[in-house]
C-alpha positions in Angstrom: 0.0 0.0 0.0 2.7 2.5 1.1 5.9 0.9 0.0 7.6 4.3 -0.5 7.7 5.5 3.1 11.4 4.5 3.0 12.0 7.3 0.5 11.3 9.8 3.3 15.0 10.1 4.2 17.8 12.6 4.4 19.4 11.4 1.1 16.3 12.4 -0.8 16.1 15.9 0.5 16.4 18.6 -2.2 16.6 22.4 -1.9 14.5 25.0 -3.7 15.1 28.6 -2.6 16.7 27.3 0.6 13.5 25.2 1.4 14.2 21.6 2.1 11.8 19.2 0.4 11.2 15.6 -0.6 9.1 14.7 -3.7 7.9 11.0 -4.0 6.2 9.7 -7.1 3.5 7.0 -6.8 3.4 7.3 -3.0 0.4 4.9 -2.9 0.2 1.7 -5.0 -1.1 3.1 -8.3 -4.1 0.6 -8.5 -5.1 1.5 -4.9 -4.7 5.2 -5.6 -6.9 5.0 -8.8 -9.6 3.0 -7.1 -9.6 5.2 -3.9 -9.6 8.5 -5.8 -11.3 8.0 -9.1 -13.9 5.4 -8.2 -14.7 6.1 -4.6 -13.9 9.7 -4.0 -14.7 11.6 -7.2 -18.2 10.1 -7.5 -19.0 10.8 -3.8 -17.3 13.9 -2.4 -19.1 16.8 -0.8 -17.8 20.3 0.0 -17.9 20.7 3.8 -16.6 24.3 4.1 -16.9 26.9 1.4 -16.1 29.8 3.6 -12.3 29.6 3.2 -10.7 32.4 1.2 -9.0 30.4 -1.6 -10.1 26.8 -1.4 -12.9 24.5 -0.1 -12.6 21.7 2.4 -14.0 18.4 1.3 -15.4 15.3 2.9 -13.2 12.5 4.0 -11.0 11.0 1.3 -10.4 7.2 1.4 -6.6 7.7 1.2 -6.7 9.7 4.5 -7.5 6.4 6.3 -4.5 4.7 4.9 -2.3 7.7 5.9 -3.8 7.5 9.4 -3.1 3.7 9.6 0.5 4.4 8.6 0.9 7.5 10.7 3.6 6.2 13.1 5.8 5.0 10.2 5.4 8.3 8.4 6.1 10.3 11.5 9.2 8.3 12.4 10.6 8.8 8.9 9.9 12.6 9.0 11.2 13.0 12.5 14.4 11.1 11.6 14.9 13.0 8.3 14.4 16.5 9.8 15.4 15.8 13.4 11.9 16.7 14.6 9.4 15.6 17.2 6.2 15.5 15.3 3.4 13.6 17.0 0.5 13.8 14.6 -0.4 14.2 10.9 -3.4 16.6 10.7 -4.7 16.1 7.2 -7.6 17.3 5.2 -8.9 17.0 1.6 -9.4 20.2 -0.3 -10.3 21.6 -3.7 -8.8 24.7 -5.3 -11.5 25.8 -7.7 -10.5 26.2 -11.3 -10.4 30.0 -11.3 -8.7 30.4 -7.9 -5.1 30.6 -6.8 -3.6 30.4 -3.3 -1.3 33.4 -3.3 2.3 33.5 -2.0 2.4 32.8 1.7 4.4 31.3 4.4 3.2 28.8 7.1 5.3 29.9 10.1 2.3 31.1 12.0 1.6 27.5 12.9 4.4 27.4 15.4 4.1 23.7 16.2 4.0 22.6 12.5 7.6 22.2 11.2 6.8 20.0 8.2 4.0 20.4 5.6 2.9 17.8 3.1 0.7 17.7 0.0 -0.6 14.6 -1.7 -1.6 15.6 -5.2 -4.7 13.9 -6.4 -4.7 15.1 -10.0 -2.3 16.5 -12.6 -3.5 20.1 -12.5 -0.6 21.9 -10.7 2.0 21.6 -8.1 3.3 23.9 -5.3 5.3 26.9 -6.5 8.2 28.0 -4.3 9.4 31.6 -4.3 12.5 33.4 -3.1 10.4 36.0 -1.2 6.8 37.0 -0.2 6.4 39.0 -3.4 6.4 35.8 -5.4 9.8 36.3 -7.1 11.7 33.5 -8.9 8.9 31.0 -9.1 9.8 27.3 -9.3 7.0 24.7 -9.4 7.6 21.4 -7.6 5.4 18.4 -7.9 1.8 18.3 -9.2 1.3 14.8 -10.5 -1.4 12.6 -9.3 -0.2 10.3 -6.5 2.8 12.4 -5.8 3.8 13.4 -2.3 5.6 16.6 -1.5 7.0 17.2 2.0 8.7 20.4 2.9 10.3 22.0 6.0 8.5 25.1 7.1 11.0 28.0 7.7 11.2 31.8 7.3 12.1 31.1 3.6 9.4 28.6 2.7 7.3 31.1 0.6 4.9 29.1 -1.6 1.7 29.5 -3.6 -0.7 27.2 -5.5 -2.4 27.6 -8.8 -0.1 30.0 -10.6 0.9 27.4 -13.2 -2.3 25.4 -13.7 -1.9 23.3 -16.8 -5.7 23.3 -17.3 -8.6 25.4 -16.0 -9.9 22.6 -13.7 -10.4 22.2 -10.0 -7.3 20.9 -8.2 -7.8 18.2 -5.6 -5.2 17.5 -2.9 -4.7 16.2 0.6 -3.0 18.7 2.8 -0.9 17.6 5.7 0.4 19.4 8.8 2.9 17.4 10.8 2.4 18.8 14.3 4.5 18.6 17.4 1.3 18.7 19.5 -1.3 15.9 19.4 -4.9 17.1 19.5 
């Protein structure tokens, strides 16, 4: 199911504008991913919160259960890779509507969340890293279905979503916040 957890390791860390990240293709078994996302989720999802500024929260995604079942293994790999003490993966499914972007921002306001993750559920767009808050020097990372992006939150982890959409379609993803505090 999740045979690629071992790829969450120091030797796979890359840098983009001084932001450490890991990008893993086919994080889930491709057959399982296809069945969970295309057959079970897309035919059944509901929007649970449309009051957010740039994106909508969605109902539970079947892959979130597998992430939860493997949470200890994932946390151990993340904590070892980044010398962290994360205790929980707080994840949620979301949709970025076709005409929206999530502007350049930084996640340091979540003081207990040192690592962020995105599981891309389609091929619409990845995460764009920038050299500063104005959105300079854009470099897109990831964005393929079943690809996992993990990155270290820092004063330099400026990023946005939707600037380089390949198509004007909704973008589905599972967002992850690896937290040092368990709720």
